C-alpha positions as CSV (number, residue, x, y, z in Angstrom):
1,M,0.0,0.4,-0.2
2,T,1.1,3.8,-1.1
3,F,1.0,6.3,1.9
4,R,1.5,9.9,1.0
5,K,1.3,12.9,2.9
6,L,-1.4,15.8,1.1
7,S,-0.2,18.8,0.3
8,D,-0.2,22.0,3.3
9,A,-3.2,23.3,1.7
10,E,-5.3,20.0,1.4
11,L,-4.5,19.1,4.9
12,R,-6.0,22.6,6.0
13,R,-9.0,21.6,4.1
14,T,-9.6,18.2,4.9
15,L,-8.7,17.9,9.4
16,A,-10.2,19.2,11.4
17,P,-9.0,22.1,13.1
18,R,-7.4,20.2,16.0
19,Q,-6.5,17.5,14.4
20,Y,-4.2,20.0,11.9
21,E,-2.4,21.5,14.7
22,V,-2.0,18.6,16.1
23,T,-0.2,16.5,13.0
24,Q,1.0,19.8,11.7
25,H,2.5,21.8,14.4
26,D,3.0,19.5,17.1
27,A,0.6,20.9,19.5
28,T,-1.5,17.8,21.9
29,E,-4.3,18.0,22.5
30,P,-6.5,17.8,26.6
31,P,-6.6,14.4,28.4
32,F,-9.7,12.9,29.0
33,H,-11.5,15.5,26.0
34,N,-10.6,13.0,22.7
35,E,-12.1,10.6,21.0
36,Y,-10.3,7.1,21.4
37,W,-9.0,7.6,25.6
38,D,-11.6,5.3,26.5
39,N,-12.2,3.7,23.4
40,H,-12.8,0.0,24.1
41,R,-13.9,-1.1,20.4
42,A,-11.5,-4.1,18.6
43,G,-10.3,-2.7,16.0
44,I,-6.8,-0.6,14.5
45,Y,-5.4,2.8,14.4
46,V,-4.0,4.7,11.8
47,D,-2.6,7.8,10.6
48,V,-5.1,10.9,10.5
49,V,-3.0,12.1,7.3
50,S,-2.1,9.0,5.7
51,G,-3.9,5.9,6.6
52,E,-0.9,4.3,7.5
53,P,-1.4,1.9,10.0
54,L,0.0,2.6,14.0
55,F,-1.9,0.9,16.5
56,S,-4.0,-2.1,17.7
57,S,-6.8,-2.0,20.5
58,V,-5.1,-5.0,20.8
59,D,-2.4,-3.2,22.3
60,K,-4.0,-0.4,23.9
61,F,-4.5,0.1,27.4
62,D,-5.8,2.6,30.3
63,S,-2.3,4.2,31.6
64,G,-4.8,7.1,33.4
65,T,-3.4,9.9,31.4
66,G,-6.8,10.0,29.4
67,W,-4.8,9.8,26.1
68,P,-5.0,6.4,24.0
69,S,-1.6,4.9,24.8
70,F,-0.8,1.7,23.6
71,T,2.5,-0.9,24.9
72,K,3.7,-1.6,21.3
73,P,3.6,-0.4,17.4
74,L,0.9,-2.1,15.0
75,E,4.1,-1.3,12.3
76,T,7.4,-0.5,13.4
77,G,8.3,1.0,9.9
78,N,5.8,3.3,10.1
79,I,6.3,5.0,13.0
80,R,9.8,6.9,14.2
81,E,11.0,8.8,16.9
82,R,12.8,11.8,17.6
83,V,14.6,13.6,20.6
84,D,12.0,16.1,21.5
85,R,13.6,19.5,24.0
86,S,10.4,21.5,24.4
87,L,8.9,21.2,28.0
88,F,12.1,21.7,29.8
89,T,12.5,18.0,29.8
90,V,14.3,15.4,26.9
91,R,11.2,13.1,26.0
92,T,11.4,10.5,22.8
93,E,8.6,11.9,19.9
94,I,7.0,9.7,17.8
95,R,6.3,10.5,14.3
96,S,4.4,8.9,11.3
97,T,7.1,7.0,8.7
98,H,5.4,8.4,5.6
99,A,3.3,11.3,6.3
100,D,5.9,13.1,9.4
101,S,2.8,13.4,10.9
102,H,3.3,14.3,15.2
103,L,1.8,11.7,17.1
104,G,2.5,11.8,20.2
105,H,5.4,10.5,22.6
106,V,6.5,7.2,24.6
107,F,7.8,6.4,27.8
108,D,9.1,4.0,29.5
109,D,6.4,3.1,32.4
110,G,4.1,1.5,30.5
111,P,2.5,-2.7,31.1
112,P,4.8,-5.6,30.5
113,P,5.7,-6.9,28.2
114,T,7.1,-4.0,26.9
115,G,7.6,-1.8,29.8
116,L,6.7,1.5,26.7
117,R,3.5,3.7,26.9
118,Y,3.4,4.9,23.2
119,C,1.3,7.7,24.9
120,M,-1.2,9.5,21.4
121,N,-3.3,11.9,20.5
122,S,-6.7,10.7,19.0
123,A,-6.0,14.1,16.6
124,A,-3.4,11.7,15.2
125,L,-5.4,9.3,14.8
126,R,-8.4,7.5,13.1
127,F,-9.8,4.7,13.8
128,I,-11.0,1.5,11.8
129,P,-13.4,-1.2,13.5
130,V,-12.8,-4.7,13.1
131,D,-15.6,-5.2,11.1
132,R,-14.2,-2.3,8.6
133,L,-10.9,-3.7,8.2
134,E,-11.3,-5.7,5.0
135,S,-13.5,-3.0,3.1
136,E,-10.7,-0.1,4.3
137,G,-8.0,-2.1,2.6
138,D,-7.0,-3.3,6.1
139,G,-8.2,-7.2,5.9
140,R,-4.9,-8.4,6.7
141,Y,-5.2,-7.0,10.4
142,L,-8.1,-9.3,10.9
143,P,-5.8,-13.0,11.6
144,L,-5.0,-10.3,15.1
145,F,-8.4,-10.6,16.4
146,Q,-9.6,-13.7,15.9
147,T,-10.9,-16.3,19.1
148,A,-9.3,-19.6,18.8
149,V,-11.5,-21.8,17.4
150,T,-11.9,-24.7,20.0
151,K,-13.0,-28.2,18.8
152,D,-16.2,-30.3,20.1
153,P,-14.6,-32.7,22.3
154,T,-17.8,-34.6,21.7
155,P,-17.6,-37.1,19.2
């Protein structure tokens, strides 16, 4: 699949103001007042700009921070890390690889098995529920959500 970033004029026209500010100007949305912090549906999260797959609900957890948090990326090739020295501290910023969207930050205070907390902005993400994965071209991720089929023990 090919991912591309739209021109600035196209982004201003297609993204909501908060989405534009978060993805293009490294803004942060308010905690607990964003679309996905409390989303418990099964599916994947893609970059709102390019559509590149980023995270899965399988790896989502409640960090108590008010932002959607994940233990690991769905596709490591679709994210990149950058040193962020803003706010008088050093953090690791997470950006999408193809669209270069600001997504959030990663911290080392997450749960097992990775110990990482990918703390993302909902405004940088678009959620695709499991029942729409195939129609949206992301059917390859369906096996993540299939439960093991048990055999009937009776002959």
